[in-house]
N, C-alpha and C positions, 0 to 999 in steps of 0.2 A: 180778050186776054192778050197781053203783049208777048213778044217772043222771049223777053226776059222772064216773065211769069212762067211760061211754058218750060224754059230751061231750068228755072228754079224748082218747079214741081217735079221735073225729071230728076233733079239732084236729090230732092226729098225722097222720092221713091227708091232711087238707087241706094242711097245711104240706109234707108229703113230695111230694104230687102237684104242688103249685105249684113247688117247687124243682126237681124232676126236669124239669118242662116248661120252666121258665125257663132252666135250664142245658143243656137238650137232652141229658140224661145218657144215655150208652150203657148198654145192657142189662148188659154185663159189669161196669161200675162200680157200678151199683145193686145187682147181685147180690152183689158182694164186700162192700159196706158192710152190707147186710142180713144176710149170713152172719156177719160179724164180730159184730154185735149179738146174733144168735141164739146164737152160740157162748158169748158172755160171759154171757147170761141163763141158758143151759142149765147152765153151770158153777155159777152161784149156786143155781139150782133143784136140781141134783143134790146139792150139798152139804147143802141143807136137807132133801131127801128122805132122804138117808142118815142125817142126824142125828135125824130124827123118825120114820123108818120108814113114812112116807106114800108114796103113789104118785099119779101123774097119768095122764091118758088119753094114748093114742098120738097124738091130735090135737095135744097140747102137746109131747110127747116127740120126735116124729119128723116129718120133712118129709111133707107131704101128697102122696099119689100123683099122678103126672102121667099123663094119658092120651095115649099117643103113637099117631099114625097108623101103620097096618101097614107103610106104605112107607118109614118113617123109616130112613135109612141112617146108620150111625155114621161120624163124621168125626174125624180126629185133628188137633188144632190144637197148634201149638207154644206151650205155656203160657208159656214164658219170653218169647217175642216178644209175646204178649198183655200180659203184665205190664209189659213195657217201654213199651207204648203208652198204658196207662191214665193218666188225668190225676189225679195224687195230690191236687192242691189241690181239685179238684172233688169228689173222694171225701171229703176231709176236711170240706168244707162240709156235705155230706149227713150224714156221721157225726156232726158236731157238732149239727146240727139235730135228728137223732133222739135223741141222748143228752140234750140240753138239754130237749127236749119231754117225753121219758119222765120226767125228774126233775120238771119243772114240773107235769105232769098227775097225778103221784102215783098210778099204777096198780100193781096187784100184778105180780109177775114173770110169773105165768101169763097175765094179761090182756095184758101187753106181748108175751109170746111168741106168743100167738094172733094179735095184730095183725101181728106181723112174719112169722108163718107164712103169712098171707094174701099178703103181698108176695113172700115166698119162692116160693110156689106160682105166682104170676103170672110171676115172672122165670124159674123153672125150666121152666115150660111153653114160654116163648118161647126159652129156651136150647136146649131139647130139639129144637126144630124148626129150629135154625140149621144150615145146611149149609156154611157157610164163615166164615172169620174176620171178613169184612166185616159179617156179620149180628150178630156179638157187639158191634160198635160202632155198630149202629143204635140210635136212641133207644128206650128202653123204651116199649112201647105200653100206655098206661094207658087202660082202657076209659072211655067217657064217664060211665057210671053208677058209677064207682069212688067 
């Protein structure tokens, strides 16, 4: 990875953290936007891999494993209700920020995927410990050292 790529990915992280904190974005909204970008990048990557016969590591290809506490109970949330509550405008702002930054920093698809997989892992870890719909709408907890 070149120093320009590293600088670009730092820019992506800084902008994303700042926007999420500024908008006090709920966990579920950040998760949906990140997943949308990962899905789009994976489609592009898979087309390339099929065309070239190349492969990539599971770290790029699949979500990173989430360690769940033993006492975790599965809850069922009404997905339709959750989707009715999300703030589409706020999600569009984050979506645009990520899309524009990825274009601006000019990183490879694999580098972009790895950066977003890190966000996905953070969000999935917090989603996995949610015990009720209210926690889905709690702000994403971004660690200080992020």
